[in-house]
N, C-alpha and C positions, 0 to 999 in steps of 0.2 A: 768280751768279744771272742768269737771263735774264728780262726783264720784257716782257710784252705783255698787260697787263691782269691777269695772274696770275703768281705766282712759281713757277719751276721750278728746282730745283737742277740745274746743268749736268751733274753726275755721273750724273743719271738719264736723260740723253739719249744714245741710241746714235748717231744720225746727225742732224746739223743742217746744213741747206742755206741759205746766205745768198743771198737773191734780191733783185733790184731791183724786181720787179713784186709787187704785193700778191697774196695767195692768192685763188684763185677762191672766190667766195661761194656758199654753199648757201642758197637760200631755201626754207623749209619748204613742202611741197605743201599746197594748200588741200583739206581733206577734202571729198569729194563724198557725195551720198546713198548711192551704191553702196558706197563705202569704209566709210561708217558702218555700213551693213547687214552687210557682211562682218565688221567688227570686233565687232558685236553677236553674231554667230554664233561668233566665235573665243573671246571672253572666257569663256564658260561652260566651255570645254575646258581652260583654263589651270589646272594643279594648284596646290596650296598651295606656297609658297616656290619659285616657278619660277625657272629660269635661262633667260632669253630673249635672242635675238639679233634686233636690230631693224635694218632697212635704211632706205632713203630712199623717199619717195613718199607718196601719199595714204593708202594702207592702213596703213602703220606709224604715220603721224601720227594717224590715226583711232583706232588701237588704243591708243596712249599716252594720248590724250585720254579714251578710254572707261575705261581703267584708273584714271585720276585721277578722273573723274566718279563712278565707283562706289566710290572709296576703297579699291581693292584694293592692299594693301601687301605688304611682305616680299618685294619684287621684286629680282631680281638680273639683271644684263645683262652680256653679253660683246660684244666687237667695237666698232664705231663708236658714237659718241654724237651724238645730234641734240638740238635745242632741247627737244623734249618730255621728254627725260630730266631736264633741269634743272628743269622744272616738277614732275615726280614727286619729285625730290630735295627741292625746296623744300617740297613737301606732306608730306614725311616718309614717303614710300611705298617708297623704295629701302632695302633691307636693308643695315645696316652693323654687324651683330651678330657674335657669336662664330663663326658659320658662315663668315664672311669676315674672319678676324683680320688679314689683311694690309691691309684697307681702312683701318683705324684711323679709322673714321667719315668717310672721304672716298671718293667713287666714283672709279674709275679706268677708263681707256679706252685702247685701243691707238692711236686717233686720234679727233679730234673736228672737227666743222665746225659753223658756225652763227654767230649774232650774238654 
């Protein structure tokens, strides 16, 4: 097992690079009034049980905050994970049901950055 705040079975790792320098940190972007307005216009377009891909920046951060504020759940995500996804998971808004049997009640990501 490899430990860095979480346990990962080494058999689940395809490539591991040992480095002397710490990883680059990603600081979440602070949502602006413009990004909040954009998110307010996007949220009504999101279908039930959506599969979303979120990037980095103030618009994705605003969108995640808006989804949480409105209590929109049954969400599924692919790609990278950002801090806002942890907040949605803690709020019980990320789907971990029979539609995603491989999750076994845990979200998965191809890579993650954040605190």
